[in-house]
C-alpha positions in Angstrom: 18.2 1.9 -11.9 16.9 4.8 -10.0 14.2 2.8 -8.2 14.2 3.2 -4.1 16.0 6.5 -4.5 13.7 9.0 -2.7 13.7 12.4 -4.0 11.8 15.6 -2.4 10.8 18.5 -4.7 9.7 21.6 -2.4 8.2 24.4 -4.6 5.6 26.9 -3.7 5.1 27.5 -7.2 2.5 24.5 -8.2 3.3 24.3 -12.2 7.1 24.0 -11.1 6.7 21.7 -8.4 4.4 19.2 -10.5 6.5 19.4 -13.5 9.8 18.7 -11.5 8.0 15.7 -9.9 6.6 14.2 -12.9 9.9 14.6 -14.9 12.0 13.2 -12.1 9.2 10.1 -11.6 9.7 9.2 -15.3 13.0 8.4 -14.4 12.2 5.9 -11.8 12.6 8.0 -8.6 9.9 7.8 -5.9 9.2 11.6 -5.7 7.2 13.3 -3.4 6.4 17.1 -3.7 5.6 19.9 -0.9 4.7 23.4 -1.2 6.3 24.5 2.0 9.4 23.9 4.1 6.8 23.3 7.5 5.6 20.5 5.7 8.9 18.9 4.7 10.1 19.3 8.6 6.8 17.3 9.3 7.5 14.4 6.8 11.3 14.3 8.0 10.2 12.9 11.3 9.0 9.8 9.4 11.9 9.3 7.4 14.2 11.3 5.2 14.9 11.5 1.4 18.3 10.9 -0.7 17.9 14.1 -2.2 15.9 17.3 -1.9 15.3 19.9 -4.6 14.3 23.2 -2.7 13.3 26.5 -4.0 15.2 29.2 -2.3 12.1 31.6 -1.7 9.3 30.0 0.1 6.3 30.8 1.8 5.7 30.6 5.6 8.2 31.1 8.7 11.1 29.0 7.0 12.7 29.9 3.8 14.8 27.6 1.4 18.0 28.2 3.1 16.3 27.6 6.9 15.6 24.4 5.3 18.6 23.5 4.1 20.4 24.1 7.4 17.7 22.1 9.3 18.6 19.0 6.8 22.5 19.7 7.3 21.7 19.6 11.2 19.4 16.7 11.3 20.0 14.4 8.2 23.4 15.1 7.1 23.7 12.4 4.8 20.3 13.9 2.6 21.9 16.0 -0.5 20.2 19.1 -1.3 20.0 20.8 -4.5 19.1 24.7 -4.0 16.8 26.2 -6.7 16.5 30.1 -7.3 14.9 32.7 -9.8 17.4 35.2 -8.5 20.2 33.2 -9.6 22.8 36.0 -8.0 26.4 34.8 -7.4 26.3 35.6 -3.6 22.9 33.6 -3.2 24.9 30.5 -4.7 27.8 31.1 -2.5 25.9 31.4 0.5 23.8 28.0 -0.1 26.9 26.3 -0.9 28.7 27.5 2.3 25.5 26.2 3.9 26.2 22.6 2.5 24.0 22.5 -0.7 25.3 19.6 -3.1 24.6 22.5 -6.1 22.5 25.4 -7.3 20.3 25.9 -10.0 18.9 29.1 -11.5 15.0 29.0 -12.6 13.6 28.2 -15.0 14.7 24.9 -14.4 15.4 22.6 -17.4 14.7 19.2 -17.0 17.5 17.4 -18.8 20.2 20.0 -16.5 18.2 18.9 -13.5 18.6 15.0 -14.3 22.2 15.7 -14.6 22.8 17.3 -11.6 20.7 14.9 -9.7 22.9 12.2 -11.1 26.1 13.7 -10.4 25.0 14.6 -6.5 23.6 11.2 -6.3 26.8 9.4 -7.6 29.1 11.7 -5.2 26.6 10.6 -2.1 27.0 7.3 -3.0 31.0 7.3 -3.4 31.2 9.3 0.3 28.9 6.6 1.7 30.7 3.7 0.2 34.2 5.3 1.2 32.7 6.0 4.9 31.9 2.2 5.2 35.4 1.1 3.7 37.1 3.1 6.3 34.7 1.5 9.0 35.6 -2.2 7.9 39.3 -1.4 7.7 39.3 -0.2 11.3 37.2 -3.5 12.4 39.7 -5.4 10.7 42.5 -3.8 12.2 41.3 -4.1 15.5 40.2 -7.6 15.0 43.3 -9.0 13.3 46.1 -7.2 13.8 47.1 -9.0 16.9 46.3 -12.4 17.7 47.2 -14.1 20.7 45.9 -15.6 24.1 48.8 -15.3 26.4 48.4 -13.5 29.6 51.3 -11.1 28.9 49.7 -10.3 25.3 46.4 -9.5 27.0 47.7 -7.4 29.5 49.6 -5.4 26.7 46.1 -5.0 24.7 44.4 -3.8 27.5 47.1 -1.0 28.1 46.8 -0.2 24.3 43.1 0.2 24.7 43.5 2.5 27.1 46.2 4.5 25.9 44.5 5.0 22.4 42.0 7.2 24.2 45.0 9.6 25.5 46.1 12.3 23.5 49.8 11.9 25.5 52.5 10.9 23.7 53.5 7.3 23.9 56.9 5.9 24.3 57.2 2.1 23.1 60.5 0.2 23.9 62.1 -3.2 23.3 64.7 -5.0 21.3 64.3 -5.3 17.7 61.7 -7.5 16.1 59.5 -7.6 19.4 56.3 -6.1 17.8 57.1 -2.3 18.8 55.5 -1.3 15.3 52.5 -3.6 15.5 51.5 -2.2 19.2 52.0 1.5 17.5 49.7 0.5 14.6 47.1 -0.8 17.1 47.3 2.4 19.0 46.7 4.5 16.1 43.8 2.4 14.5 41.7 2.2 18.1 42.5 6.5 18.6 40.2 9.0 17.8 43.1 9.9 14.9 42.8 7.0 13.6 41.4 8.7 10.0 44.7 10.5 9.6 47.9 9.0 8.1 49.9 6.7 10.4 53.7 8.0 9.4 56.3 5.7 10.5 59.8 7.6 10.8 63.1 5.4 11.2 64.9 7.5 13.7 68.1 5.6 13.5 68.4 6.1 9.9 67.5 9.7 10.1 70.5 10.4 12.8 73.2 8.7 10.5 72.0 10.9 7.5 71.8 14.5 9.7 74.0 17.1 8.5 75.3 19.2 11.9 76.1 22.6 10.9 77.5 23.9 14.3 76.8 23.8 17.9 73.7 25.3 18.2 72.3 22.9 15.5 69.2 21.0 16.9 70.0 17.5 17.9 70.2 15.3 20.8 74.0 16.5 21.3 75.3 19.8 21.0 78.5 20.5 19.0 78.4 16.7 17.8 80.2 17.5 14.4 83.3 18.9 16.7 83.1 16.3 18.8 81.7 18.1 22.0 79.2 15.2 23.1 77.6 17.8 26.0 74.2 16.8 26.4 71.7 19.3 25.3 
């Protein structure tokens, strides 16, 4: 079940390092162990793991938090579980702010570690799957949303691609049923805001339902309730 999942254990205490590596290896993980952060950074140049279990206090120039920051900057997909003998709340909070997936205090109990590892890897897999599905949906939208070979439609699609990269507001005009909503969806799906919701508002329905409370009420016409049609 855990075959192929790579976990790196980083701890300067040899007994702890070997015990954790052996326990994780017995569960089928592909485990490597390191005594200092610098060795981890060197090895990361040849490939990164799915998860790291990192002691907060390490010898050398880099401590555990430095190593955490390095991976969040250079290999954000790798999850990091921090381990510390200090176990202070402020230390745990700092580690979580820096991007740690979880925080465990020493002495580390193998059963607790295995539960934490399973939870962190499951979350990592769900995030990766969610990202993949979003990318597939965006691709499918762009591929099948608008189909046609007419020169007029090709020209519209070229404009859609240009407009989608802009931050400016876009006004689409045309008779009912001509595809304004389809074009609006196409622009949104190709824009930098595609991950955000696409909210549709029926303006005609809103105008019929607006309650006009007085001459200064916000709206297209001042004093509409009293029959004054002076444009704002």
